[in-house]
C-alpha positions as CSV (number, residue, x, y, z in Angstrom):
1,X,-55.8,-27.9,-32.5
2,X,-53.3,-27.9,-29.7
3,X,-50.2,-30.0,-29.3
4,X,-51.3,-32.4,-26.5
5,X,-54.4,-33.6,-28.4
6,X,-52.4,-33.9,-31.6
7,X,-49.8,-36.1,-30.0
8,X,-52.4,-38.3,-28.3
9,X,-54.3,-38.7,-31.6
10,X,-51.3,-39.5,-33.6
11,X,-50.1,-42.2,-31.1
12,X,-53.4,-44.0,-31.5
13,X,-53.2,-43.6,-35.3
14,X,-49.8,-45.3,-35.3
15,X,-51.0,-48.1,-33.1
16,X,-54.2,-48.7,-35.0
17,X,-52.8,-48.4,-38.5
18,X,-50.6,-51.4,-37.9
19,X,-53.6,-53.7,-38.1
20,X,-54.5,-52.3,-41.5
21,X,-51.0,-52.8,-43.0
22,X,-50.6,-55.4,-45.7
23,X,-46.9,-55.0,-45.9
24,X,-45.0,-57.2,-48.3
25,X,-41.9,-55.1,-48.6
26,X,-41.1,-52.1,-46.4
27,X,-41.7,-48.8,-48.1
28,X,-38.9,-46.3,-48.7
29,X,-39.0,-43.3,-46.4
30,X,-37.2,-40.1,-47.5
31,X,-37.0,-37.3,-44.9
32,X,-36.6,-33.6,-45.4
33,X,-37.3,-33.4,-49.1
34,X,-37.1,-29.7,-50.0
35,X,-40.3,-29.0,-52.0
36,X,-39.9,-25.2,-52.2
37,X,-38.5,-22.0,-50.8
38,X,-40.5,-19.1,-49.4
39,X,-40.0,-16.3,-46.9
40,X,-36.4,-17.2,-46.5
41,X,-37.3,-20.8,-45.5
42,X,-36.6,-24.1,-47.1
43,X,-39.9,-25.9,-47.2
44,X,-39.6,-29.7,-46.5
45,X,-41.7,-32.8,-46.5
46,X,-41.2,-36.4,-45.7
47,X,-42.0,-38.9,-48.4
48,X,-42.9,-42.6,-48.2
49,X,-42.9,-44.6,-51.4
50,X,-44.2,-48.2,-51.9
51,X,-42.1,-51.0,-53.2
52,X,-41.2,-50.3,-56.8
53,X,-43.9,-51.4,-59.3
54,X,-44.7,-51.3,-63.0
55,X,-47.2,-48.5,-62.7
56,X,-47.5,-45.2,-60.9
57,X,-49.8,-44.9,-57.9
58,X,-52.0,-42.2,-56.3
59,X,-50.5,-39.8,-53.7
60,X,-51.8,-38.4,-50.4
61,X,-50.5,-35.3,-48.7
62,X,-50.9,-35.4,-44.9
63,X,-51.0,-32.1,-43.1
64,X,-50.5,-31.9,-39.3
65,X,-52.6,-29.8,-37.0
66,X,-51.5,-27.5,-34.2
67,X,-53.4,-24.2,-34.6
68,X,-51.4,-23.2,-37.6
69,X,-48.5,-22.5,-35.2
70,X,-47.2,-25.7,-33.8
71,X,-46.8,-29.4,-34.8
72,X,-44.3,-31.4,-36.8
73,X,-44.5,-33.4,-40.0
74,X,-42.6,-36.2,-38.2
75,X,-45.8,-37.0,-36.3
76,X,-47.2,-38.6,-39.4
77,X,-44.3,-40.9,-40.0
78,X,-46.1,-44.1,-39.2
79,X,-49.2,-43.0,-41.1
80,X,-47.3,-42.3,-44.3
81,X,-45.3,-45.5,-43.9
82,X,-48.6,-47.5,-43.7
83,X,-50.3,-45.7,-46.6
84,X,-47.2,-46.4,-48.7
85,X,-47.5,-50.1,-47.7
86,X,-51.0,-49.9,-49.0
87,X,-50.0,-48.6,-52.4
88,X,-49.8,-44.9,-52.1
89,X,-47.0,-42.4,-52.4
90,X,-47.6,-40.6,-49.0
91,X,-46.1,-37.3,-47.9
92,X,-46.2,-35.5,-44.6
93,X,-45.7,-31.8,-45.1
94,X,-44.1,-29.1,-43.0
95,X,-45.2,-25.5,-43.4
96,X,-44.4,-22.1,-42.0
97,X,-46.0,-21.2,-38.7
98,X,-47.9,-18.2,-37.4
99,X,-47.4,-15.7,-35.9
100,X,-44.0,-15.3,-37.5
101,X,-45.5,-16.3,-40.8
102,X,-49.2,-15.4,-40.8
103,X,-51.8,-16.3,-43.3
104,X,-51.6,-16.9,-46.2
105,X,-48.1,-18.6,-45.7
106,X,-49.7,-21.9,-44.6
107,X,-51.9,-22.4,-47.6
108,X,-49.2,-21.1,-50.0
109,X,-46.8,-23.8,-48.6
110,X,-49.2,-26.8,-48.8
111,X,-50.2,-25.7,-52.3
112,X,-46.5,-25.6,-53.2
113,X,-46.2,-29.2,-51.8
114,X,-49.0,-30.4,-54.1
115,X,-47.3,-28.7,-57.0
116,X,-44.0,-30.4,-56.2
117,X,-45.6,-33.8,-56.1
118,X,-47.4,-33.2,-59.4
119,X,-44.4,-31.7,-61.1
120,X,-42.2,-34.6,-60.0
121,X,-44.8,-37.3,-60.5
122,X,-42.6,-39.3,-62.9
123,X,-39.6,-39.3,-60.5
124,X,-41.7,-40.5,-57.5
125,X,-44.1,-42.8,-59.4
126,X,-47.2,-40.8,-58.9
127,X,-50.3,-40.5,-61.0
128,X,-50.4,-36.8,-61.4
129,X,-54.1,-36.4,-61.5
130,X,-54.7,-38.6,-58.5
131,X,-53.4,-36.6,-55.5
132,X,-55.4,-36.4,-52.3
133,X,-55.0,-34.4,-49.1
134,X,-55.8,-35.3,-45.5
135,X,-55.4,-33.5,-42.2
136,X,-56.5,-33.1,-38.6
137,X,-57.8,-29.8,-37.1
138,X,-55.7,-27.0,-38.7
139,X,-54.4,-29.6,-41.1
140,X,-58.0,-30.5,-42.0
141,X,-58.7,-26.8,-42.7
142,X,-55.7,-26.6,-45.1
143,X,-56.6,-29.9,-46.7
144,X,-60.1,-28.6,-47.4
145,X,-58.7,-25.4,-49.0
146,X,-56.5,-27.6,-51.3
147,X,-59.7,-29.3,-52.5
148,X,-62.0,-26.3,-52.7
149,X,-59.8,-23.5,-54.0
150,X,-59.3,-23.0,-57.7
151,X,-56.3,-21.5,-59.6
152,X,-58.1,-18.2,-60.0
153,X,-58.6,-17.9,-56.3
154,X,-54.9,-17.0,-56.0
155,X,-52.8,-17.6,-52.9
156,X,-50.4,-19.9,-54.8
157,X,-47.3,-18.1,-53.4
158,X,-43.9,-18.1,-54.8
159,X,-42.4,-21.3,-53.3
160,X,-41.8,-23.0,-56.6
161,X,-43.2,-25.0,-59.5
162,X,-45.2,-22.0,-60.8
163,X,-47.9,-22.9,-63.3
164,X,-48.5,-26.4,-62.0
165,X,-51.9,-27.1,-60.5
166,X,-52.2,-27.3,-56.7
167,X,-55.8,-28.7,-56.8
168,X,-56.3,-32.1,-55.1
169,X,-58.7,-34.8,-56.2
170,X,-60.0,-36.0,-52.8
171,X,-60.0,-34.6,-49.3
172,X,-60.1,-36.4,-45.9
173,X,-60.9,-33.8,-43.3
174,X,-60.7,-34.6,-39.6
175,X,-62.5,-31.9,-37.6
176,X,-61.0,-28.9,-39.5
177,X,-62.5,-25.5,-39.1
178,X,-64.6,-24.7,-42.1
179,X,-66.1,-21.2,-41.6
180,X,-63.9,-19.0,-39.5
181,X,-66.6,-16.3,-39.7
182,X,-68.6,-18.2,-37.1
183,X,-66.0,-20.5,-35.5
184,X,-65.6,-20.1,-31.8
185,X,-64.2,-22.6,-29.3
186,X,-66.2,-23.1,-26.2
187,X,-65.5,-21.1,-23.0
188,X,-64.2,-24.3,-21.4
189,X,-61.8,-25.0,-24.2
190,X,-60.6,-21.4,-24.2
191,X,-60.0,-21.5,-20.5
192,X,-58.1,-24.7,-20.7
193,X,-55.9,-23.5,-23.6
194,X,-55.2,-20.2,-21.7
195,X,-54.1,-22.1,-18.6
196,X,-51.9,-24.4,-20.6
197,X,-50.2,-22.1,-23.1
198,X,-51.1,-18.6,-22.2
199,X,-53.2,-18.3,-25.3
200,X,-56.9,-19.1,-25.9
201,X,-58.3,-19.8,-29.4
202,X,-59.1,-16.2,-30.0
203,X,-55.4,-15.5,-29.6
204,X,-54.7,-18.4,-32.0
205,X,-57.0,-17.0,-34.6
206,X,-55.4,-13.5,-34.3
207,X,-51.9,-15.0,-34.6
208,X,-53.1,-16.8,-37.8
209,X,-54.9,-14.1,-39.7
210,X,-54.2,-10.9,-37.8
211,X,-57.7,-10.3,-36.4
212,X,-60.6,-11.8,-34.5
213,X,-63.1,-9.5,-36.3
214,X,-65.3,-12.1,-38.0
215,X,-66.5,-9.6,-40.5
216,X,-63.0,-8.8,-41.8
217,X,-62.4,-9.9,-45.4
218,X,-59.3,-12.0,-44.4
219,X,-61.5,-14.2,-42.2
220,X,-63.7,-15.0,-45.2
221,X,-60.6,-15.5,-47.4
222,X,-59.2,-18.1,-45.0
223,X,-62.6,-20.0,-44.7
224,X,-62.9,-23.1,-46.9
225,X,-66.6,-22.8,-47.1
226,X,-66.4,-19.6,-49.2
227,X,-64.7,-21.5,-52.1
228,X,-67.3,-24.2,-52.7
229,X,-68.6,-24.9,-56.2
230,X,-70.2,-27.8,-58.0
231,X,-66.9,-29.0,-59.5
232,X,-65.2,-29.6,-56.2
233,X,-63.6,-33.1,-55.5
234,X,-64.9,-35.8,-53.2
235,X,-64.7,-34.8,-49.5
236,X,-65.2,-36.9,-46.4
237,X,-65.3,-35.2,-43.0
238,X,-65.0,-37.0,-39.6
239,X,-66.1,-34.9,-36.6
240,X,-66.8,-35.6,-33.0
241,X,-70.1,-34.6,-31.5
242,X,-68.4,-33.5,-28.3
243,X,-65.7,-31.4,-29.9
244,X,-65.5,-28.2,-27.9
245,X,-62.5,-26.7,-29.9
246,X,-64.0,-27.0,-33.4
247,X,-67.7,-27.5,-32.7
248,X,-69.5,-30.0,-34.8
249,X,-71.6,-27.3,-36.4
250,X,-68.5,-26.4,-38.5
251,X,-68.8,-29.8,-40.2
252,X,-72.6,-29.6,-40.7
253,X,-72.2,-26.1,-42.2
254,X,-69.7,-27.4,-44.7
255,X,-71.7,-30.3,-45.8
256,X,-74.9,-28.4,-46.1
257,X,-73.1,-26.0,-48.4
258,X,-71.6,-28.8,-50.4
259,X,-75.1,-30.3,-50.8
260,X,-76.6,-27.0,-51.8
261,X,-73.9,-26.4,-54.4
262,X,-74.3,-29.7,-56.0
263,X,-71.0,-31.3,-55.1
264,X,-71.5,-34.9,-56.2
265,X,-69.4,-36.9,-53.6
266,X,-69.3,-35.8,-50.0
267,X,-69.7,-37.7,-46.7
268,X,-70.1,-36.5,-43.2
269,X,-69.4,-38.9,-40.4
270,X,-70.3,-37.6,-36.9
271,X,-68.8,-39.7,-34.2
272,X,-71.0,-39.6,-31.1
273,X,-69.2,-38.5,-28.0
274,X,-65.9,-38.0,-29.7
275,X,-63.8,-35.0,-28.7
276,X,-61.3,-33.0,-30.8
277,X,-58.5,-35.6,-30.3
278,X,-60.3,-38.8,-31.4
279,X,-58.9,-40.7,-28.5
280,X,-61.5,-43.5,-28.5
281,X,-60.2,-46.7,-30.3
282,X,-63.6,-47.5,-31.7
283,X,-63.9,-44.1,-33.2
284,X,-60.3,-44.3,-34.5
285,X,-60.9,-47.7,-36.1
286,X,-63.9,-46.3,-38.0
287,X,-62.0,-43.3,-39.2
288,X,-59.1,-45.5,-40.5
289,X,-61.4,-48.0,-42.2
290,X,-63.8,-45.5,-43.8
291,X,-61.0,-43.0,-44.6
292,X,-59.0,-45.7,-46.4
293,X,-62.1,-46.9,-48.3
294,X,-62.8,-43.4,-49.4
295,X,-59.2,-42.9,-50.6
296,X,-59.3,-46.2,-52.4
297,X,-62.6,-45.4,-54.1
298,X,-61.8,-41.9,-55.3
299,X,-58.0,-42.2,-55.9
300,X,-57.7,-45.9,-57.0
301,X,-61.2,-46.6,-58.2
302,X,-61.6,-49.6,-55.8
303,X,-65.2,-50.1,-55.0
304,X,-64.9,-52.9,-52.4
């Protein structure tokens, strides 16, 4: 969830994705597309589009991590380029940061980004009912909320495109917190974070939702696990067994709840020995391969 791990992880992603590219023609990259306005802020995303074709294609919204208070959409530039080369419209979204803009600003913003893609599907060549979300750490948390929340759960915000659905049809979650009511980083992770930035992960949580009281209603409201129902879209979670920032129990809690609720398509991939940053190339290669296969199956209908 902190900047160093995010940068390391994204560097490996950019390197490894090159081997998966099947680029015939370079995709078009459009930076700083304004997708909405909220809290006095222009909300922006970067958009990568495949070579023009006869038919629209699915879209994937990538959400960066950083404890809901750091990070940059530009870190996903190589990722969205490569997914565009593989036949997706791919976007990397920027969103407002805590503590200046606490919860629910972050979910309101990424919901607005989905609404923008759906409302402008014809312009961008998107199949409007085939939009997925993917993210790492805090980005995974927000991606899960995009898949699990329904319109009547609220938190749509006033950023733009009112009345358009913000629900996504597939989620790729990389070690996102799933139940803030029980999430706690290890003492070692907290000590390291405190020494590095002056904040531990309890401070990060307080910056995000305004409290560390796990019984507070806002903690449940910000927890993806509280929104699960049988009609939720396919979800795949990748989580390291050695993650001491978001312990692997967060992933098992989510997928036990998905199973209990009767969600038809969900996968949990636990990577033995992996930490929060997924810095092992073998682990990363598996994430890239299985993540792409998951997107191809549930957004394109490709079964191979």
